[in-house]
C-alpha distance (Angstrom), angle and dihedral (degrees) to the residues before:
residue distance angle dihedral
M1 . . .
G2 3.63 . .
G3 3.73 128.9 .
P4 3.78 140.6 140.5
T5 3.86 94.1 -104.5
V6 3.74 134.7 33.4
A7 3.91 88.0 -117.9
T8 3.77 88.6 57.2
Q9 3.71 94.0 48.6
D10 3.78 89.7 48.7
V11 3.83 92.4 52.4
R12 3.79 92.4 46.6
L13 3.83 93.5 49.1
L14 3.76 95.2 43.2
S15 4.03 90.0 47.7
E16 3.79 87.6 53.7
Y17 3.72 90.6 49.7
Y18 3.63 94.9 49.5
V19 3.75 94.0 50.1
Y20 3.84 87.6 59.8
E21 3.81 89.0 49.3
I22 3.86 93.5 49.7
L23 3.85 92.8 47.2
A24 3.88 88.0 51.6
L25 3.78 90.2 53.4
F26 3.87 88.9 60.5
K27 3.90 86.9 53.9
L28 3.89 92.7 -115.0
P29 3.72 119.3 157.8
V30 3.86 95.1 -102.2
E31 3.83 130.4 142.9
T32 3.88 115.2 -86.9
T33 3.66 110.7 -121.3
R34 3.74 135.6 -157.9
L35 3.84 120.9 -155.7
T36 3.83 116.2 -142.4
K37 3.74 142.5 163.1
I38 3.85 110.1 -121.4
T39 3.85 125.4 -155.7
Y40 3.83 108.4 -153.7
L41 3.88 117.7 -147.1
D42 3.72 133.0 178.2
A43 3.78 125.5 -128.5
N44 3.86 87.6 -84.8
G45 3.85 93.0 54.5
D46 3.89 91.6 -109.3
F47 3.79 119.8 137.4
V48 3.72 110.9 -94.8
Y49 3.83 95.2 -147.7
S50 3.77 97.1 51.8
N51 3.87 94.4 145.8
N52 3.86 89.9 80.2
D53 3.72 137.4 25.5
K54 3.81 96.8 -109.1
H55 3.79 103.5 93.3
E56 3.90 91.9 160.4
K57 3.75 123.0 79.1
W58 3.77 127.9 -170.6
G59 3.77 114.5 -113.0
F60 3.72 141.3 159.0
F61 3.80 137.6 -149.6
R62 3.65 121.6 -137.1
E63 3.80 125.4 -149.3
P64 3.85 113.3 -107.0
P65 3.88 111.4 -100.9
K66 3.86 93.4 -121.3
S67 3.90 87.7 57.2
V68 3.83 89.3 50.9
A69 3.79 91.2 50.4
K70 3.86 92.0 50.4
R71 3.90 92.7 43.8
C72 3.81 93.9 48.5
N73 3.73 97.5 41.3
L74 3.83 94.3 -117.1
L75 3.76 111.9 171.2
H76 3.81 127.7 -144.8
K77 3.72 90.8 -145.9
A78 3.81 131.6 29.2
P79 3.73 118.1 -106.4
Q80 3.86 112.4 -94.7
G81 3.76 111.2 -81.7
V82 3.88 94.9 27.0
A83 3.77 116.6 113.6
T84 3.74 115.6 -152.0
S85 3.81 134.9 169.0
S86 3.75 97.8 -128.0
N87 3.69 141.6 37.5
T88 3.81 96.7 -98.7
T89 3.75 136.5 52.3
S90 3.73 136.4 168.0
A91 3.83 125.4 -124.0
F92 3.87 87.7 -114.2
E93 3.83 90.3 55.6
A94 3.70 93.1 46.5
E95 3.81 91.9 49.5
F96 3.83 89.7 48.8
I97 3.82 94.1 49.0
N98 3.82 89.4 50.4
I99 3.71 89.8 57.7
F100 3.70 92.0 69.2
C-alpha cells in the first residue's frame, strides 16, 4: 500500500484489511485474511528500514483463491441443466437459478 507517509500507508493497508473482514461478516465468498506485523530484514539479517525506528510494518495474508473456492463450494462448471453466461458459477447461484 503506497502513501507519502508511514501513517498513510498503515491507514490504507488497514482499510483494505477491514473491507475483507466486513465482507466476511456478510458471509460473502471472500478471501480470509490474517493481520500481522512484519519485520523486514535483508539477506544479512539487518533491518531494511534503518532510516527510522519503525522496523515493523503492518501487513496481512490472504487466503489463496483455490482455498476460497473449495471453502465456499464454488464450482468450475454449473450443475447439469443450469444455464449460465460464464464458465463459472457458485452453488448459491445454481440453487438460486433453479428456483425459477
